[in-house]
C-alpha positions in Angstrom: 259.1 229.2 185.7 256.0 231.2 184.8 255.9 232.5 188.4 259.5 233.6 188.1 258.7 235.4 184.9 255.7 237.1 186.5 257.9 238.3 189.4 260.6 239.6 187.1 258.0 241.5 185.0 256.3 243.0 188.1 255.4 246.7 187.9 257.7 247.6 190.8 260.7 246.4 188.8 259.9 248.5 185.7 262.4 251.1 186.8 265.1 248.6 186.5 266.6 245.8 188.4 270.1 244.3 188.6 269.9 242.0 185.6 273.0 240.1 186.6 271.5 239.2 190.0 268.2 238.1 188.4 270.1 235.9 185.9 272.1 234.4 188.7 268.9 233.7 190.6 267.3 232.2 187.6 270.4 229.9 187.1 270.2 228.8 190.7 266.5 228.0 190.5 267.0 226.1 187.2 269.8 224.1 188.9 267.5 223.3 191.9 264.8 222.2 189.5 267.1 219.9 187.6 268.4 218.4 190.9 264.8 217.9 192.1 263.9 216.2 188.8 266.9 213.9 189.2 265.8 213.0 192.7 268.9 214.5 194.4 266.8 216.5 196.8 265.0 213.4 198.0 268.3 211.6 198.4 269.5 214.5 200.6 266.4 214.3 202.7 266.9 210.6 203.1 270.5 211.2 204.3 269.3 213.8 206.9 266.5 211.5 208.1 268.8 208.5 208.2 271.2 210.5 210.3 268.5 211.5 212.8 267.2 207.9 212.9 270.7 206.6 213.5 270.8 209.0 216.6 267.4 207.6 217.7 268.8 204.1 217.4 271.9 205.0 219.3 269.7 206.2 222.2 267.6 203.1 222.0 270.7 200.9 222.0 271.9 202.7 225.2 268.5 202.1 226.8 268.7 198.5 225.7 272.1 198.0 227.2 270.9 199.5 230.4 268.0 197.0 230.5 265.4 199.7 229.8 263.4 197.6 227.3 260.3 199.8 227.2 262.2 203.0 226.3 264.3 201.2 223.7 261.2 199.6 222.1 259.4 202.9 221.8 262.3 204.7 220.1 262.9 201.8 217.8 259.2 201.6 216.9 259.1 205.2 215.8 262.1 204.5 213.5 260.5 201.4 212.1 257.2 203.0 211.3 258.6 206.0 209.6 261.2 204.1 207.7 258.7 201.6 206.3 256.5 204.5 205.2 259.4 206.3 203.6 260.3 203.1 201.7 256.7 202.7 200.6 256.4 206.2 199.4 259.6 205.8 197.3 257.8 202.8 195.7 254.8 204.9 195.1 252.6 203.1 197.6 250.0 205.1 199.4 250.7 205.1 203.2 247.9 207.2 204.7 245.7 205.0 206.9 247.6 201.9 206.1 249.2 199.9 208.9 252.7 198.4 208.7 251.9 194.8 207.8 250.0 195.6 204.6 252.8 198.0 203.7 255.4 195.3 204.2 253.3 192.9 202.2 253.0 195.3 199.3 256.7 196.1 199.4 257.4 192.3 199.3 255.1 191.9 196.3 257.1 194.6 194.6 260.3 192.8 195.4 261.6 195.6 197.7 261.8 193.1 200.5 262.4 189.3 200.3 260.0 187.0 202.1 262.6 186.4 204.8 263.1 190.1 205.3 259.3 190.7 205.4 259.0 188.1 208.2 261.6 189.8 210.2 260.0 193.2 209.7 256.7 191.8 210.8 258.3 190.6 214.0 259.6 194.1 214.6 256.1 195.4 213.9 254.8 193.1 216.6 257.3 194.5 219.0 256.2 198.0 217.9 252.6 197.1 218.6 253.4 196.0 222.1 255.5 199.1 222.8 253.0 201.6 221.4 250.0 200.0 223.2 251.9 199.9 226.5 251.8 196.1 226.7 255.1 196.2 228.6 254.8 192.6 229.9 254.8 191.3 226.3 258.2 193.0 225.4 261.3 190.8 225.5 264.7 192.4 225.6 266.1 190.0 223.0 263.3 190.9 220.6 264.0 194.6 221.0 267.7 193.9 220.5 266.9 192.0 217.2 264.6 194.9 216.2 267.5 197.4 216.8 270.0 195.5 214.7 267.5 194.9 212.0 266.6 198.6 211.8 270.2 199.6 211.3 270.3 197.2 208.4 267.1 198.6 207.0 268.3 202.1 207.2 271.6 201.2 205.5 269.9 199.4 202.7 267.0 201.9 202.0 267.8 205.4 203.2 
């Protein structure tokens, strides 16, 4: 607000400015500020991200159905990692430099995930590790299929 006041009082505007326009702008900015404080902008971001991730999972599912396990696993792994990190940030957990398993453990301690859900997520993290380290021979099409369905559930519950 102080910055807005500084702009309104700028020397170049001393000759006058359309007060009604400035008042409308101020009202709009105050509304955005209230929405941000209420967490509505974060919710909007989550919806946009969830939609994009849903598209990724659609592509991964098509690869999976076509027997392209490597491609499906890589796409699903990107969704897994980003989703877990987003959930951790929402829970005010630092994510920089922290791998998935410790994040899952911390989210479980905070009752974001049940013990059973945490075990499943860790199995998806294992698939992710194989995919991102090009350990193709360690990938199983059934494990990738479980990862895909579990990720859809995760997105529905948390984003």
